[in-house]
N, CA, C and O of each residue as an XYZ file, in Angstrom:
236
protein
N       0.833     -1.178      0.000
C       0.000      0.000      0.000
C       0.886      1.254      0.000
O       1.845      1.334      0.768
N       0.576      2.203     -0.837
C       1.356      3.422     -0.955
C       0.979      4.409      0.149
O      -0.191      4.587      0.485
N       2.007      5.035      0.693
C       1.757      6.112      1.633
C       1.579      7.399      0.839
O       2.268      7.627     -0.154
N       0.652      8.235      1.284
C       0.525      9.509      0.588
C       1.529     10.506      1.160
O       2.158     10.246      2.186
N       1.670     11.623      0.505
C       2.660     12.631      0.889
C       2.423     13.140      2.300
O       3.377     13.382      3.038
N       1.188     13.303      2.677
C       0.868     13.796      4.016
C       1.354     12.833      5.097
O       1.879     13.268      6.122
N       1.183     11.537      4.877
C       1.648     10.542      5.846
C       3.171     10.576      5.970
O       3.708     10.469      7.073
N       3.859     10.723      4.852
C       5.318     10.792      4.888
C       5.782     12.027      5.638
O       6.733     11.962      6.417
N       5.117     13.157      5.407
C       5.468     14.391      6.097
C       5.218     14.251      7.598
O       6.013     14.725      8.410
N       4.130     13.609      7.959
C       3.837     13.376      9.379
C       4.919     12.517     10.027
O       5.312     12.765     11.167
N       5.403     11.506      9.302
C       6.470     10.652      9.823
C       7.751     11.448     10.058
O       8.474     11.209     11.026
N       8.019     12.386      9.171
C       9.238     13.187      9.281
C       9.129     14.199     10.418
O      10.090     14.395     11.162
N       7.992     14.834     10.560
C       7.845     15.902     11.550
C       7.446     15.408     12.933
O       7.516     16.172     13.896
N       7.035     14.171     13.058
C       6.594     13.651     14.352
C       7.633     13.817     15.461
O       7.271     14.254     16.553
N       8.910     13.489     15.230
C       9.895     13.673     16.309
C      10.013     15.125     16.772
O      10.296     15.386     17.942
N       9.799     16.062     15.859
C       9.875     17.480     16.239
C       8.702     17.850     17.123
O       8.882     18.478     18.167
N       7.509     17.468     16.717
C       6.317     17.856     17.483
C       6.181     17.077     18.775
O       5.504     17.531     19.697
N       6.808     15.913     18.864
C       6.777     15.124     20.092
C       7.893     15.508     21.063
O       7.916     15.042     22.203
N       8.812     16.352     20.614
C       9.954     16.763     21.432
C       9.515     17.762     22.511
O       8.453     18.375     22.403
N      10.334     17.915     23.536
C      10.036     18.923     24.568
C       9.982     20.329     23.948
O      10.558     20.560     22.885
N       9.299     21.250     24.603
C       9.145     22.603     24.056
C      10.480     23.293     23.739
O      10.577     24.036     22.762
N      11.486     23.052     24.547
C      12.786     23.690     24.308
C      13.375     23.240     22.965
O      13.930     24.047     22.218
N      13.247     21.956     22.675
C      13.779     21.419     21.415
C      12.982     21.947     20.228
O      13.556     22.322     19.206
N      11.668     21.974     20.364
C      10.821     22.523     19.287
C      11.192     23.977     19.011
O      11.254     24.402     17.857
N      11.437     24.734     20.075
C      11.802     26.138     19.928
C      13.132     26.275     19.183
O      13.267     27.125     18.303
N      14.108     25.444     19.534
C      15.406     25.467     18.851
C      15.218     25.159     17.370
O      15.753     25.867     16.516
N      14.473     24.121     17.064
C      14.251     23.727     15.664
C      13.567     24.852     14.902
O      13.967     25.172     13.784
N      12.549     25.449     15.487
C      11.829     26.521     14.812
C      12.731     27.729     14.559
O      12.676     28.332     13.488
N      13.555     28.079     15.538
C      14.446     29.223     15.376
C      15.521     28.955     14.321
O      15.857     29.841     13.534
N      16.052     27.748     14.307
C      17.070     27.404     13.312
C      16.454     27.396     11.907
O      17.080     27.858     10.952
N      15.248     26.877     11.784
C      14.580     26.900     10.479
C      14.327     28.330     10.002
O      14.484     28.632      8.819
N      13.935     29.204     10.927
C      13.728     30.610     10.582
C      15.046     31.255     10.157
O      15.086     32.023      9.196
N      16.112     30.940     10.871
C      17.432     31.451     10.527
C      17.841     30.994      9.123
O      18.358     31.784      8.333
N      17.609     29.730      8.825
C      17.933     29.207      7.490
C      17.106     29.905      6.414
O      17.610     30.216      5.335
N      15.851     30.144      6.714
C      14.979     30.823      5.752
C      15.491     32.235      5.473
O      15.540     32.662      4.320
N      15.872     32.959      6.526
C      16.405     34.310      6.355
C      17.733     34.260      5.596
O      18.006     35.106      4.744
N      18.531     33.283      5.910
C      19.852     33.143      5.297
C      19.738     32.855      3.802
O      20.549     33.337      3.010
N      18.758     32.091      3.426
C      18.585     31.736      2.013
C      18.213     32.953      1.167
O      18.501     32.988     -0.030
N      17.582     33.942      1.777
C      17.166     35.126      1.021
C      18.291     36.147      0.876
O      18.135     37.148      0.176
N      19.412     35.901      1.526
C      20.546     36.824      1.441
C      21.447     36.454      0.266
O      21.596     35.279     -0.072
N      22.031     37.451     -0.339
C      22.962     37.191     -1.431
C      24.316     36.760     -0.888
O      24.967     35.882     -1.452
N      24.732     37.376      0.201
C      26.024     37.087      0.797
C      25.826     36.078      1.928
O      25.558     36.461      3.067
N      25.958     34.810      1.614
C      25.760     33.783      2.626
C      26.978     33.712      3.537
O      28.122     33.752      3.082
N      26.708     33.606      4.814
C      27.797     33.488      5.775
C      27.602     32.201      6.556
O      26.571     31.537      6.446
N      28.593     31.869      7.334
C      28.495     30.646      8.123
C      27.394     30.772      9.162
O      27.200     31.833      9.755
N      26.688     29.693      9.372
C      25.538     29.710     10.259
C      25.842     29.075     11.619
O      25.053     29.215     12.553
N      26.970     28.382     11.740
C      27.279     27.633     12.952
C      27.206     28.472     14.219
O      26.612     28.049     15.211
N      27.803     29.651     14.194
C      27.796     30.507     15.377
C      26.379     30.896     15.773
O      26.052     30.942     16.959
N      25.545     31.175     14.789
C      24.157     31.551     15.065
C      23.379     30.379     15.664
O      22.566     30.572     16.568
N      23.621     29.184     15.170
C      22.933     28.000     15.701
C      23.376     27.747     17.139
O      22.543     27.447     17.994
N      24.661     27.863     17.416
C      25.161     27.677     18.782
C      24.527     28.710     19.713
O      24.149     28.381     20.837
N      24.411     29.942     19.257
C      23.786     31.012     20.057
C      22.337     30.670     20.376
O      21.893     30.850     21.510
N      21.597     30.180     19.387
C      20.189     29.793     19.589
C      20.099     28.678     20.628
O      19.254     28.726     21.522
N      20.957     27.690     20.510
C      20.931     26.564     21.458
C      21.241     27.051     22.864
O      20.547     26.690     23.815
N      22.272     27.863     23.001
C      22.646     28.366     24.328
C      21.522     29.182     24.958
O      21.283     29.088     26.162
N      20.835     29.979     24.152
C      19.724     30.800     24.665
C      18.578     29.924     25.167
O      17.892     30.278     26.126
N      18.377     28.789     24.520
C      17.226     27.952     24.876
C      17.522     26.953     25.989
O      16.589     26.393     26.565
N      18.781     26.717     26.304
C      19.062     25.765     27.379
C      19.388     26.440     28.700
O      19.606     25.767     29.708
N      19.421     27.763     28.700
C      19.700     28.480     29.956
C      18.473     28.537     30.815
O      18.512     29.099     31.910
């Protein structure tokens, strides 16, 4: 039986939505950062920004 696209997406996102609020917040912020970064012409390294997001959410 074939899975539809919605079922596959649910399988992929389930660990995110089942995670504690702190983890969901980190994922959402990193995704937003990536979205903003993609719209820039001058791409820079994102590692420092991701570390900053994680540190802010675990304090």
